[in-house]
N, C-alpha and C positions, 0 to 999 in steps of 0.2 A: 976417031980422034979429038978430032976441032971440040965435037959436044963434050967432054972428059974438063979443055982446057974453061972452056966458057961456065961450066958449073965449079970449077975452081975459082974463079975469077966473081959467080955470084953469089961462092959463099964467102969468100974474104968482103964480099960487100957485106952484106948482111952483119957478118962480125963486126966491120967495123961499125957500122951502125948503131948495132947493140954495143959497144964498148962506148962509142958518143952517147948514146941513151940514156945508159946507165951513169956516162962523169958528171950529164947534162942533171939528172936528178942530184948527185950528190954535193955537185955543185947548190943549187938547190937548197939541199940539207943545210949545207954551212953558211948560207944565206943568213936562213929563216933563224938560224943560230946563235945569230951577229945580227939581229933586227931590236932598234931599240924596245924596251919594255912597255910601251903604250898604247891603249887600247886596239887604239889605229894600226899601228901596227900590226899588232895583235892579230885582228881579225883579217887585215890582208894575208897576212904570213902565213897563217891557217889557210884561206884559199893558196896559194901560190904552192904550199908544201904539196899540197891534196893532189892537182894537176901539175905540180913539177916533179911528182915521182908516180904518177899514172897515166903520162904519157911513157916512161921507160917502161913498165911494167906493161904495157899492152903493146909496145913496140915488142919485147918480148914471143907475147902469147900472137901477134903477129906469123909471127918467123914459124909461128908450131900449128898456122893454121890448116884444113886438112881437106879443102877446097877456095875455089877461086869467091864464092859468095863468101867464107869466111875469115878468107884472106884481106876482102876490100872490103867487109865489116869492121873488123877489128880496125886496121889503119884509119880506116874515116874515123876510129876514135881517139888514134893516137894523134889528127890533125886536130881536131877539137882543141884535144886536151894543149896538144903544144899553142894553139891558139890562144887559147886561155892565159897560161904561164905567160905570154906574152904580153898580153891585154894587164894581169899584175905586176907584172915587172914595169911597164908602165907607168901604171898605178902610183907605186913605190918610186919613182921617181918625178910624174908634175906633183909629187903631193908632197915633195923635200924629204920625204920620210929615209931614203938612201941619195947622195948622190951619185947622178945619172953616171958621170964617167965612172962610178964601183962597177954599175951593172952593165956598161957596155959593153964588153970582150962575152960578158952571155947572153948578155939579148945578140948578141950579132953570132953567137952560136948555135944558138938555138933555129934562129930567122932561119939559119944557111940549114938548118934539119928538115925544117920545115919546108924550107923551098924543095930538099930530094924527095921531101915522100910525097908531099899536094900535087 
């Protein structure tokens, strides 16, 4: 009986992370839509959009992995894409394209997800 209870908790955890990664990707899309219409913002924004939606899609694929090897391979992609997304957010703030305070909550959320998955 205890095993089924643990399974429910694991499934809930997986669903919570799926939602958090998808919500993070949606926030990245919204940020991209609101970036200034400058050349540098467009270039960095496209990189951010790519990595910031990729980690969510790849986490969904992690949940469907058919083996431990596939699970860890896909999870490593999620971690890499999250790390890249955090880099682009940092670059947007450091270059003053977006005020740092407007990115702090998103940055903290993605860093927390990265910490959980890494």
